[in-house]
Each structure stands twice: as structure tokens, then as C-alpha cells.
MMTF fields as JSON, N, C-alpha, C and O atoms, coordinates in Angstrom:
{
  "mmtfVersion": "1.0.0",
  "mmtfProducer": "UNKNOWN",
  "numBonds": 391,
  "numAtoms": 392,
  "numGroups": 98,
  "numChains": 1,
  "numModels": 1,
  "chainsPerModel": [1],
  "groupsPerChain": [98],
  "chainIdList": ["A"],
  "bondAtomList": [4, 2, 8, 6, 12, 10, 16, 14, 20, 18, 24, 22, 28, 26, 32, 30, 36, 34, 40, 38, 44, 42, 48, 46, 52, 50, 56, 54, 60, 58, 64, 62, 68, 66, 72, 70, 76, 74, 80, 78, 84, 82, 88, 86, 92, 90, 96, 94, 100, 98, 104, 102, 108, 106, 112, 110, 116, 114, 120, 118, 124, 122, 128, 126, 132, 130, 136, 134, 140, 138, 144, 142, 148, 146, 152, 150, 156, 154, 160, 158, 164, 162, 168, 166, 172, 170, 176, 174, 180, 178, 184, 182, 188, 186, 192, 190, 196, 194, 200, 198, 204, 202, 208, 206, 212, 210, 216, 214, 220, 218, 224, 222, 228, 226, 232, 230, 236, 234, 240, 238, 244, 242, 248, 246, 252, 250, 256, 254, 260, 258, 264, 262, 268, 266, 272, 270, 276, 274, 280, 278, 284, 282, 288, 286, 292, 290, 296, 294, 300, 298, 304, 302, 308, 306, 312, 310, 316, 314, 320, 318, 324, 322, 328, 326, 332, 330, 336, 334, 340, 338, 344, 342, 348, 346, 352, 350, 356, 354, 360, 358, 364, 362, 368, 366, 372, 370, 376, 374, 380, 378, 384, 382, 388, 386],
  "bondOrderList": [1, 1, 1, 1, 1, 1, 1, 1, 1, 1, 1, 1, 1, 1, 1, 1, 1, 1, 1, 1, 1, 1, 1, 1, 1, 1, 1, 1, 1, 1, 1, 1, 1, 1, 1, 1, 1, 1, 1, 1, 1, 1, 1, 1, 1, 1, 1, 1, 1, 1, 1, 1, 1, 1, 1, 1, 1, 1, 1, 1, 1, 1, 1, 1, 1, 1, 1, 1, 1, 1, 1, 1, 1, 1, 1, 1, 1, 1, 1, 1, 1, 1, 1, 1, 1, 1, 1, 1, 1, 1, 1, 1, 1, 1, 1, 1, 1],
  "groupList": [{"groupName": "UNK", "atomNameList": ["N", "CA", "C", "O"], "elementList": ["N", "C", "C", "O"], "formalChargeList": [0, 0, 0, 0], "bondAtomList": [1, 0, 2, 1, 3, 2], "bondOrderList": [1, 1, 2], "singleLetterCode": "X", "chemCompType": "L-PEPTIDE LINKING"}],
  "groupTypeList": [0, 0, 0, 0, 0, 0, 0, 0, 0, 0, 0, 0, 0, 0, 0, 0, 0, 0, 0, 0, 0, 0, 0, 0, 0, 0, 0, 0, 0, 0, 0, 0, 0, 0, 0, 0, 0, 0, 0, 0, 0, 0, 0, 0, 0, 0, 0, 0, 0, 0, 0, 0, 0, 0, 0, 0, 0, 0, 0, 0, 0, 0, 0, 0, 0, 0, 0, 0, 0, 0, 0, 0, 0, 0, 0, 0, 0, 0, 0, 0, 0, 0, 0, 0, 0, 0, 0, 0, 0, 0, 0, 0, 0, 0, 0, 0, 0, 0],
  "groupIdList": [1, 2, 3, 4, 5, 6, 7, 8, 9, 10, 11, 12, 13, 14, 15, 16, 17, 18, 19, 20, 21, 22, 23, 24, 25, 26, 27, 28, 29, 30, 31, 32, 33, 34, 35, 36, 37, 38, 39, 40, 41, 42, 43, 44, 45, 46, 47, 48, 49, 50, 51, 52, 53, 54, 55, 56, 57, 58, 59, 60, 61, 62, 63, 64, 65, 66, 67, 68, 69, 70, 71, 72, 73, 74, 75, 76, 77, 78, 79, 80, 81, 82, 83, 84, 85, 86, 87, 88, 89, 90, 91, 92, 93, 94, 95, 96, 97, 98],
  "secStructList": [7, 6, 6, 4, 4, 4, 7, 2, 2, 2, 2, 2, 2, 2, 2, 2, 2, 2, 2, 2, 2, 2, 2, 2, 1, 7, 1, 1, 1, 1, 2, 2, 2, 2, 2, 2, 2, 2, 2, 2, 2, 2, 2, 2, 2, 2, 7, 1, 2, 2, 2, 2, 2, 2, 2, 6, 7, 2, 2, 2, 2, 2, 2, 2, 2, 2, 2, 2, 2, 2, 2, 2, 2, 2, 2, 2, 2, 2, 2, 2, 1, 7, 7, 6, 6, 7, 1, 7, 7, 7, 7, 7, 1, 7, 6, 6, 7, 7],
  "xCoordList": [0.821, 0.0, 0.863, 0.481, 2.007, 2.837, 3.445, 3.87, 3.498, 4.052, 3.154, 3.639, 1.862, 0.927, 1.189, 1.061, 1.55, 1.781, 2.996, 3.133, 3.875, 5.091, 4.857, 5.759, 3.698, 3.395, 2.889, 2.059, 3.403, 3.025, 1.57, 0.902, 1.072, -0.296, -1.329, -2.433, -0.992, -1.906, -2.116, -3.24, -1.022, -1.122, -1.834, -2.562, -1.624, -2.321, -3.822, -4.613, -4.215, -5.643, -6.229, -7.347, -5.479, -5.946, -6.13, -7.106, -5.201, -5.34, -6.547, -7.253, -6.787, -7.95, -9.248, -10.188, -9.305, -10.507, -10.749, -11.89, -9.69, -9.846, -10.276, -11.05, -9.789, -10.211, -11.685, -12.414, -12.123, -13.542, -14.385, -15.467, -13.904, -14.618, -14.738, -15.735, -13.737, -13.8, -14.912, -15.556, -15.136, -16.214, -17.569, -18.5, -17.677, -18.944, -19.223, -20.363, -18.191, -18.332, -17.491, -16.331, -18.049, -17.233, -16.857, -17.489, -15.826, -15.419, -13.91, -13.432, -13.152, -11.695, -11.116, -10.08, -11.747, -11.253, -10.337, -9.231, -10.782, -10.051, -9.046, -8.225, -9.091, -8.222, -6.754, -5.902, -6.44, -5.054, -4.529, -3.376, -5.385, -4.985, -4.797, -3.905, -5.637, -5.509, -4.19, -3.511, -3.837, -2.564, -1.391, -0.405, -1.491, -0.433, -0.254, 0.877, -1.348, -1.261, -0.7, 0.083, -1.097, -0.543, 0.953, 1.697, 1.394, 2.824, 3.618, 4.719, 3.075, 3.747, 3.802, 4.817, 2.728, 2.732, 3.802, 4.5, 3.929, 4.945, 6.351, 7.224, 6.574, 7.881, 8.241, 9.386, 7.263, 7.524, 7.717, 8.516, 6.982, 7.089, 8.418, 9.0, 8.895, 10.153, 11.335, 12.296, 11.256, 12.326, 13.418, 13.178, 14.607, 15.725, 15.954, 15.252, 16.938, 17.277, 16.188, 15.985, 15.488, 14.426, 13.267, 12.684, 12.928, 11.855, 12.25, 11.405, 13.519, 13.971, 13.878, 13.518, 14.197, 14.092, 12.631, 12.291, 11.768, 10.341, 9.712, 8.892, 10.079, 9.438, 9.871, 9.26, 10.898, 11.333, 10.531, 10.6, 9.773, 9.068, 7.688, 7.566, 6.66, 5.292, 5.113, 4.404, 5.756, 5.652, 6.219, 5.628, 7.362, 7.954, 7.064, 6.926, 6.464, 5.524, 4.359, 3.961, 3.818, 2.683, 3.083, 2.299, 4.288, 4.764, 4.958, 4.565, 5.558, 5.744, 4.386, 4.2, 3.445, 2.096, 1.45, 0.837, 1.579, 0.981, 1.618, 0.91, 2.934, 3.622, 3.262, 2.987, 3.264, 2.913, 1.451, 1.126, 0.578, -0.84, -1.035, -1.8, -0.352, -0.47, 0.102, -0.483, 1.234, 1.818, 0.874, 0.667, 0.298, -0.644, -1.862, -2.332, -2.377, -3.553, -3.238, -4.04, -2.071, -1.692, -1.467, -1.844, -0.857, -0.641, -1.973, -2.185, -2.877, -4.185, -4.993, -5.726, -4.864, -5.564, -5.014, -5.764, -3.704, -3.072, -3.475, -3.757, -3.5, -3.792, -5.287, -5.684, -6.12, -7.546, -8.401, -9.627, -7.785, -8.524, -9.314, -9.212, -10.095, -10.932, -10.081, -9.119, -10.426, -9.754, -10.671, -11.89, -10.105, -10.91, -11.492, -10.883, -12.688, -13.267, -14.074, -14.524, -14.283, -15.056, -15.78, -15.562, -16.641, -17.31, -18.669, -19.271, -19.162, -20.475, -20.3, -19.552, -20.982, -20.913, -22.062, -23.225, -21.728, -22.72, -22.943, -21.995, -24.204, -24.561, -25.056, -25.862, -24.572, -25.011, -25.948, -26.298, -26.346, -27.308, -28.34, -28.128, -29.446, -30.546, -30.546, -30.257, -30.873, -30.88, -32.019, -31.997, -32.998, -34.128, -33.878, -34.714, -32.76, -32.451, -31.972, -31.473, -32.129, -31.783, -32.865, -32.758],
  "yCoordList": [-1.199, 0.0, 1.259, 2.268, 1.214, 2.419, 2.766, 3.903, 1.821, 2.104, 3.03, 3.754, 3.016, 3.861, 5.333, 6.166, 5.664, 7.058, 7.651, 8.873, 6.826, 7.299, 7.704, 8.256, 7.453, 7.769, 9.208, 9.651, 9.922, 11.327, 11.465, 12.42, 10.527, 10.665, 10.487, 11.021, 9.747, 9.596, 10.946, 11.307, 11.696, 13.023, 14.004, 14.883, 13.854, 14.721, 14.464, 15.405, 13.207, 12.869, 13.37, 13.885, 13.222, 13.727, 15.237, 15.759, 15.938, 17.389, 17.77, 18.725, 17.026, 17.294, 17.035, 17.823, 15.943, 15.624, 16.695, 17.103, 17.149, 18.199, 19.523, 20.265, 19.831, 21.057, 20.978, 21.96, 19.83, 19.647, 19.731, 20.318, 19.156, 19.223, 20.664, 21.024, 21.484, 22.896, 23.619, 24.516, 23.232, 23.844, 23.425, 24.229, 22.173, 21.664, 22.208, 22.547, 22.294, 22.772, 24.042, 23.966, 25.207, 26.43, 26.857, 26.466, 27.658, 28.184, 28.228, 28.451, 28.025, 28.074, 27.052, 27.311, 25.907, 24.889, 23.905, 23.628, 23.389, 22.321, 22.818, 22.036, 24.099, 24.599, 24.566, 24.258, 24.876, 24.79, 23.368, 23.135, 22.414, 21.01, 20.576, 19.784, 21.095, 20.763, 21.285, 20.591, 22.499, 23.069, 22.291, 22.041, 21.906, 21.109, 19.768, 19.342, 19.095, 17.812, 17.98, 17.151, 19.049, 19.322, 19.604, 19.181, 20.316, 20.604, 19.337, 19.167, 18.448, 17.17, 16.344, 15.706, 16.345, 15.621, 16.179, 15.424, 17.494, 18.131, 17.769, 17.471, 17.793, 17.424, 15.976, 15.677, 15.083, 13.676, 13.45, 12.607, 14.209, 14.032, 14.549, 13.955, 15.653, 16.236, 15.353, 15.218, 14.764, 13.879, 14.65, 15.736, 14.087, 14.72, 14.098, 13.168, 14.615, 14.015, 14.2, 13.327, 15.333, 15.561, 14.608, 14.094, 14.366, 13.416, 12.001, 11.22, 11.665, 10.33, 10.166, 9.094, 11.211, 11.14, 11.053, 10.318, 11.814, 11.792, 10.45, 9.954, 9.859, 8.604, 7.443, 6.375, 7.63, 6.577, 6.498, 5.494, 7.532, 7.579, 8.196, 9.322, 7.469, 7.985, 9.123, 10.09, 9.005, 10.047, 11.368, 12.424, 11.313, 12.534, 13.116, 14.335, 12.265, 12.732, 13.487, 14.546, 12.94, 13.588, 14.887, 15.836, 14.941, 16.19, 17.264, 18.413, 16.902, 17.868, 18.34, 19.527, 17.416, 17.772, 18.744, 19.726, 18.483, 19.351, 20.727, 21.732, 20.795, 22.086, 22.895, 24.091, 22.249, 22.956, 23.401, 24.46, 22.612, 22.984, 24.205, 25.108, 24.235, 25.388, 26.64, 27.717, 26.508, 27.66, 28.161, 29.367, 27.249, 27.655, 28.341, 29.343, 27.816, 28.413, 29.812, 30.732, 29.976, 31.288, 32.308, 33.472, 31.877, 32.783, 33.187, 34.363, 32.229, 32.564, 33.459, 34.336, 33.244, 34.105, 35.521, 36.492, 35.633, 36.953, 37.663, 38.861, 36.934, 37.537, 37.78, 38.855, 36.792, 36.876, 37.143, 37.174, 37.337, 37.503, 38.796, 39.642, 38.932, 40.111, 41.322, 41.223, 42.428, 43.688, 44.52, 44.5, 45.227, 46.126, 45.44, 44.539, 45.881, 45.462, 44.189, 43.752, 43.575, 42.348, 42.152, 42.884, 41.157, 40.812, 41.482, 41.411, 42.127, 42.753, 44.236, 44.927, 44.721, 46.136, 46.854, 46.473, 47.871, 48.648, 49.978, 50.639, 50.359, 51.645, 52.563, 52.158, 53.805, 54.756, 55.81, 56.774, 55.631, 56.561, 55.791, 54.641, 56.446, 55.832, 56.404, 57.585, 55.568, 56.062, 57.05, 57.79, 57.075, 57.995, 59.34, 60.237, 59.507, 60.808, 61.735, 61.288, 63.038, 64.106, 64.284, 65.139],
  "zCoordList": [0.0, 0.0, 0.0, -0.594, 0.65, 0.719, -0.632, -0.832, -1.561, -2.877, -3.689, -4.558, -3.418, -4.164, -3.875, -4.772, -2.649, -2.274, -2.966, -3.017, -3.496, -4.153, -5.6, -6.229, -6.133, -7.53, -7.64, -6.847, -8.633, -8.792, -9.201, -8.804, -9.987, -10.495, -9.386, -9.489, -8.324, -7.192, -6.523, -6.174, -6.345, -5.741, -6.671, -6.209, -7.987, -8.94, -8.919, -8.968, -8.849, -8.764, -7.451, -7.423, -6.367, -5.071, -5.113, -4.575, -5.747, -5.888, -6.717, -6.393, -7.784, -8.627, -7.879, -7.976, -7.139, -6.354, -5.293, -5.073, -4.639, -3.627, -4.251, -3.646, -5.448, -6.132, -6.523, -6.388, -6.999, -7.332, -6.072, -6.087, -4.991, -3.714, -3.223, -2.596, -3.5, -3.129, -3.886, -3.341, -5.132, -5.907, -5.353, -5.304, -4.938, -4.422, -3.026, -2.71, -2.188, -0.814, -0.689, -0.281, -1.03, -1.03, 0.381, 1.363, 0.452, 1.736, 1.908, 3.02, 0.851, 0.892, 1.853, 2.466, 2.002, 2.924, 2.197, 2.661, 1.087, 0.41, -0.619, -1.098, -0.968, -2.032, -1.634, -2.467, -0.385, 0.072, 0.018, -0.344, 0.383, 0.304, -1.153, -1.457, -2.048, -3.464, -4.028, -4.785, -3.657, -4.115, -3.529, -4.222, -2.259, -1.64, -2.319, -2.553, -2.638, -3.33, -4.734, -5.199, -5.407, -6.737, -6.688, -7.573, -5.654, -5.513, -5.224, -5.747, -4.401, -4.137, -5.415, -5.692, -6.196, -7.479, -8.407, -9.084, -8.437, -9.282, -8.8, -9.615, -7.499, -6.964, -7.287, -7.623, -7.184, -7.499, -8.996, -9.405, -9.812, -11.262, -11.799, -12.707, -11.239, -11.706, -11.319, -12.077, -10.153, -9.707, -8.98, -8.453, -8.957, -8.272, -6.91, -6.514, -6.197, -4.895, -3.841, -2.998, -3.885, -2.907, -3.141, -2.187, -4.402, -4.716, -4.326, -3.887, -4.481, -4.081, -2.571, -2.085, -1.831, -0.372, 0.062, 0.989, -0.622, -0.276, -0.595, 0.177, -1.707, -2.094, -1.208, -1.253, -0.418, 0.484, 1.762, 2.47, 2.075, 3.35, 3.172, 2.69, 3.557, 3.486, 4.489, 4.214, 5.652, 6.668, 6.153, 6.375, 5.467, 4.909, 3.814, 3.715, 2.996, 1.972, 2.601, 2.115, 3.677, 4.338, 5.019, 5.048, 5.565, 6.186, 5.12, 5.322, 3.992, 2.904, 2.386, 2.119, 2.244, 1.813, 2.792, 2.373, 4.089, 5.099, 5.087, 5.156, 5.001, 5.002, 3.758, 3.852, 2.6, 1.365, 1.372, 0.835, 1.967, 2.046, 2.941, 2.603, 4.072, 4.972, 4.322, 4.431, 3.652, 2.964, 1.881, 1.753, 1.097, 0.045, 0.641, 0.103, 1.739, 2.37, 2.892, 2.728, 3.521, 4.048, 2.933, 3.071, 1.835, 0.702, 0.094, -0.202, -0.097, -0.671, 0.262, -0.197, 1.556, 2.52, 2.452, 2.551, 2.284, 2.194, 0.895, 0.901, -0.193, -1.498, -1.691, -2.14, -1.354, -1.633, -0.4, -0.503, 0.758, 2.004, 2.053, 1.164, 3.095, 3.271, 3.605, 4.367, 3.052, 3.346, 4.229, 4.059, 5.14, 5.96, 7.173, 7.75, 7.555, 8.815, 8.791, 9.85, 7.664, 7.659, 6.348, 5.383, 6.325, 5.081, 4.927, 3.855, 5.974, 5.913, 5.615, 6.307, 4.596, 4.258, 4.959, 4.824, 5.689, 6.427, 5.73, 5.305, 5.619, 5.024, 6.128, 6.965, 6.132, 7.141, 6.565, 7.246, 5.332, 4.738, 3.931, 3.545, 3.692, 2.94, 1.54, 1.348, 0.548, -0.829, -1.062, -2.046, -0.188, -0.347, 0.315, 0.203, 0.996, 1.585, 0.485, -0.547, 0.716, -0.227, -1.228, -2.108]
}
């Protein structure tokens, strides 16, 4: 079972499923995980010494996935997050005044 986690396409499919789940259940919850899974898939697909080290350990793969997911979520929150005092717009005047 641990051999499946070493395949790049498994992480790509997981990222795609999480992205689709984000569309179905909105709220910016699954998108960070989708980006993290996509980044792990890219790292495994490109190869190199880091990918060889990651593919040797499922625990390291999951830690890299978690770290990349948190970084993606924080970046998206910074870029697309709410500006100002909140999400509710308050009006202090009536359109019928004047």
C-alpha cells in the first residue's frame, strides 16, 4: 500500500478531487490542500534528490504535503482575504435621503 503514495499521479488525482470538492463545498477549505497535493505531485514528477528522499518515506511525503498545504492556504488568505473590517458592508445613509 505504501508504494501507491510514491506515484506522482496519485497526488495529482488527489489534488484534482480536492479542487472539485472545493467547488462543491465552497469556503476556501479544500483549495489549500488541493494546491499542496498538486505541488507534491509536481515534486515527485520532476524527480531529483528531494523526490527520491520523499518517495522513500510515506511520513515525509505527508509532512511535505501538510507544510505545502499550509503555505498555500496562508498565501491565498493573504492575497484573496478580506480587506478592511469584515465581510459585511454597512450603510449609514438611505438612498431615499436628499
